[in-house]
N, C-alpha and C positions, 0 to 999 in steps of 0.2 A: 503494500499500498505505500503509496505516496505522499508527499507535504498534503497535496490539494485535496485528495480523497481523505486524508487523515480530519483535516479541517472542515473538509465538506460535509463529514459524518454529522458535527456538531450542527452547523449551520443547518442540514437539513432536520434535523429534531426540533430545533426552535423554530424554523418557519412550519413546519410538520404540525406542531403545536399549537400555531396563531390560526391557522387552517382549521385545524379542529374546533378550536374555541369559536369559530364564526359558524363554523356548522352545528355545532351543539348550541351556541346560543339561538341561531335560527330556529334551529328546529323545537326547542323550547319556545319560542313564540310561538310557533304553529302550532304546538299542542296544546295551549293555553290561549288560542285565538279567541276562546268564549269570553276570557276576561282580561285580556291584555288591551291596553290602548296602542295601536300600533304608530309611526310617525315615519313617512315615507324618506326625507331626509338619511335618517338613520338605516332606513333598509338599503339605498343608495348607495349609503358610505360603506355596507357590510359586503357588498357586491362589489364595490371599489378596492378596499382595501384586499379583500381575497383575490382581485386582478392584481393587486399591486404586488402581495407577496410571491404570486405565481411569476409574474415578472422580475423581480428581484431573485428569485430564485434561477432562474433562464438565464439571466444575466452573471451571475456568480458563475458559471462555467466559462467565461473568458477569462477568470483566473487560473485556470488549469493550464494556460502556459505559461505562467510565472513560476519558476523553478527556485530563486532564491528569497524564502519567506523569513522576514522579521518580524520581531513579536508586534511591534507596532500594526503592520500589516494586518497581521491573524488578530488582534485586538479591533480593527478599524473595522473589518469584515462582519465580526462577529456582533459589535454593537449594530451594525445594520440590521441584521437579521434579530435582536433582540429589539431595535427599534421598531421594525414590522410585526411582531409579536404583541409590544407595548401597545398599538394603533388596535391590533384585532381585541387585545384585554378592557379598551376602553370604552368598547362599544358593545361591551355583554357583562355584568355583574358574574362573578362566580357564585353566587347564591341567587339566583334570580327568583323573585317573587313570582307567584303566580297570576298576580295582580298589577304586575309591574305597568307604569306610567311610562312608555318609551320615550317619549319627545321631553318628559321632565329629566329623565336619567340621561338623555343626551345633553342637554343644555347645561345641566349639574356638572356634566364631565367635559365639556367641549372645548375650554380654556386647555385642558390636560391635550386632549386628543389632539385639536389643531397644533398645541406646540410640538407634540410628538412627530406630527405631519411635517412640520419645520424643520425639526431635526433631522429626519430622514431625506428630507431635500438636500440639506447642507452634506450630510454624509454622501448621497449623491452626485453632488457637485464635485467632492474630495475625490471618490472613486472613478469618477468617469476622468477626474484629471490624472491620477496616479495609472489608471489603466494606459491612457495616452500616453503620458510621459513613459511608460514601461514597453512600449509599443503592442500591447495586448490587444488594443482597440481603439480604434481612433474615436475622436468626440463626435458621436452623431450628428448627422447633418439638422441643423433647426435646432438643436439643442440647449443654445441661449436664449432662443424666444418662449421654447418650450417651459425651461426652468423658472425663467422670470414669472410666466402666466402661472405657473404651479407654485410658486412662494407666494404669489397674492393671494392663494383660495386659502390657506389657513389662516394669513393674516384679516382677509374680510372675516373667517368664519369664527377668529376670535372677538371681533368689534363688535359684530350685529347679531342680533337675537330676531330680526327680521325672518319669519318664515317663509316667505316666496325667495329669500336672498338665500337662505338654508338650502333650500331644495335645488336652485341653480347652481350652486357649488358642485356639487360631486356630479352634477351632468356635464359641466364645464369638465372637470378632473377629469372623467373617462374620455370624454371628446378628443383633450389633447393627448393622454394616454395611447389612445387608439389610431390617433393622427400619427405619433411620435413612432410607434410597433409596425404599421402600415408603411409609412415613407422617409425610414431610415433602415440602417443594418438593423436595429434590434430586431427585426424580424427573423433572421437567421442568426445561427453562431459559426463563425467560421473558427475549425481548433487547428 
């Protein structure tokens, strides 16, 4: 087992736990649908964070060409996966009440959730720069515009309690992610 595969096991476990937490939370809401008060932005963010985790996991493969590892790089990509797990955990409580008011829960944790998303994008910027500097993957075409738009989303999310804005933000988030994947080298991994 090489260094990347060794590190990849830990990353896979952490991200797998994030996916499991999202799936478990969504399943509990569906099972208790007669008592739960759903909130559309929360459901949209659930789908977005699932896609986000899957794409981070996909993008981690570009590290497989990296042969000389330093502790800082290991901590860096591990922090990225932990941040993704944190985002999943902010969307659903560990001990979910059967009659949870999802809107109330979302707004109670929105600063933490959007703050975590901001941290994730800062980590993504650093990861993209390190990968480009190491010759692992060039900066994707359109990345600067993409990241500027994505950094605005959590800032607006933190500042606004407006329901319409909270619906628009995850839609914009997903639209930009889909555009980046479709129109850049993010759609394929060259190893």
